[in-house]
Structures are given as structure tokens and as C-alpha cells.
N, C-alpha and C positions, 0 to 999 in steps of 0.2 A: 708752233704751225703746225696748221695740213692745208694740201689743195690737193685735188681731185680733177681731172679733166676728162673724157673721154671724147674724140675725137676725132674725125678722123685723117687728118694729115699727120704724117711725121714726126718728129720729138727728136730736141742737141742734144744726147746727151751732158756731154760739156757744157751745157748752156744749164741745162737741169742743174746739171752739181753745180756748180758758179750761181745759182739761186738759192739753194742747200748751202752751200758753205756763208751765202752772205748776213743769211738770219741763223745764223745758230751762234753762238757760244759757249768758248771751251769745251768747243768740238775735236770728240779725240777719235771718228767717227764714222766716215761717212761709207754702207754701203749702198748699192747700186744691182740691181735684178732687172736687165732687158730679155724679154723672151720674145721671140727669131720665130715667121713663119718656116718647118721646113718642108725640105725639096720635096718627102712626102711620104705618103703613107707607115703600112709596111709591108705594102709592095705598089704599089704605081704611086706614079708622079704627080707630083697636088702641081697643079697650075696655083692657084692663090683659096684665100682663106673669105668669107664671108659672114660680118657676124653683124650680129641685131643687140640692138638694147631697150630695154622699156625705158622712155626715158623719166626723170626726177627720181623712177627708184631705183634703178641703176646707182648714182649717186647716190639716195639711201644708205644703203644696202652696206655699198664702201664704206662713207661716211662710219657706220656700228658696227664694222671690219680694225678698221685705226681706231676707233677709243676702246676701243676690246683689248688690242696692240696697245693702245699709254696707257694703260688701265695694270701691263704686264708691265712693263722696260718704259726708265725714266724715256724716254722720245723728245725731244731734241727739236723735229722737224722733219715729217712724214707729206714726201708723193707717192703719185699715185696718177700716173697716165694710161688709158688704151681704147687700145686704138678701135673703133667700131667701122665696117663700111668691108670695100674692097681691097685686102689687103693678099700682096704680088710672095710670091719665093722667097725669103733671103728678108725680105724688111719687119723693120720692129712692130711686132703685138702688142706689149703695156713693159710701161714701167712703174718702179718700182726703191722708190731712194728713200734710207730709216737711218737719221743719226745720231747720235747718241751720245755718252763721251765715252762708251767704253767701247769697245770694236763688236763683244761677247752680245752682248743687249741689241747692239743695233742690226746683227744679220740672224740673230730669233724674231725677234720682229719682226725684219723681212720677210723672212723662214712663213715664218704665221700669216704674214700678210697675205704676202701670193699663198700661198696654199691652203685660204680663205674664197681667195676671189676668184682661184678654180671650181667653186664649190657651196660657194654666195653669191656672190652679187648674179644678174638675171642680165645671166651675155648667153648668144644663140651662137652656136659657131655652125658653117656647110663648109665642106672640103670636094674646091671644088678641081678636079682633077683635066692634065693633058688631052686625056681622050675621050673626054665632053662627062663624062657619070659627073654627078655629085650628092652630097647626103649629109643632113642633118646628123651634125656627132655627139652622140649620148655620154654624161658624167663613167669617166672614169671609175671603178673599183678601184685603183690604188690612187685619186685625190680624197677622194673617200678618207679612207685607210688612211695619210696624211692626215688633214682635215684633224682626223679625233684624237692623234698621237696627242690634240693641246690641249682638249676637253679634261677635265677631273675624271679619274678614275670614280 
């Protein structure tokens, strides 16, 4: 089973983990990654992020990422929650939950999904700073490199 949610509201990690546990059988590993909004970029203090997405298309791309992960690992459960709109510093922005019989599979699948979310899912992120400045964020070279590690040579 897998689920995708794009939402403006926060999520509760404990509730999401309980849902995962109820949906699995003989699951030995549940891995959760929670991404949070940092308080600054390299130098400037951040006020919040503003995220936009392409409704329908974003969910389809995340679906493709999950299906690719399912081909590599015996996933019993996957949940991806990604927030959009205004998200203040310190708040949760993304959740990737993966459940497998064994921990290594759950860890690797989780990392794979998160790496691909950063580079393949159509989200646009604007950093809004405490001093009033703002700019749209470009994809980082390091994010692309992380995704490349999963592709066959």
C-alpha cells in the first residue's frame, strides 16, 4: 500500500506511523524521514518558505517515484506527505515513511524516494527572509548527484 498527500496543513508523525503499522504485516522496519524548514540559508535569517506545485502532475510524479522504489525494494507501505503554501521556520515540510520486513530495505527505499522528490517532483520553493528579501530556489547540484547514485551505470 502507498499514499500521497500534498497539503497546506501540518502532519502528525505519531499518527502517520500508527497508520503505517496498521497497514503492514510482519513488518520489521519502519523508517520515517521528516524534513523541516531551516532557520537560515547560508547567512541570512529565514522567515518562511513558500511552496507551489503543479496539481495532478506533482502527485503523478511522486507516484512514479514510489513505483520505482517498489521495483527495487519489498515495500509493504509507503507514505509521502509534502506541504505547500507558507511554511515557517522550524515547521515540518515533508514526510517519507517506508515499511519493509528488514531495516536496510526500509532505509534505502526511504533515501531513494527522498532523493527523487528533491529532483523529480515538480515543486517550486521560494525562500522568504526576515529582512523582506525573497527568491526562488534553484535545484542544488548536490541533490542531482544524490539522485544520480541510484541510476545504473
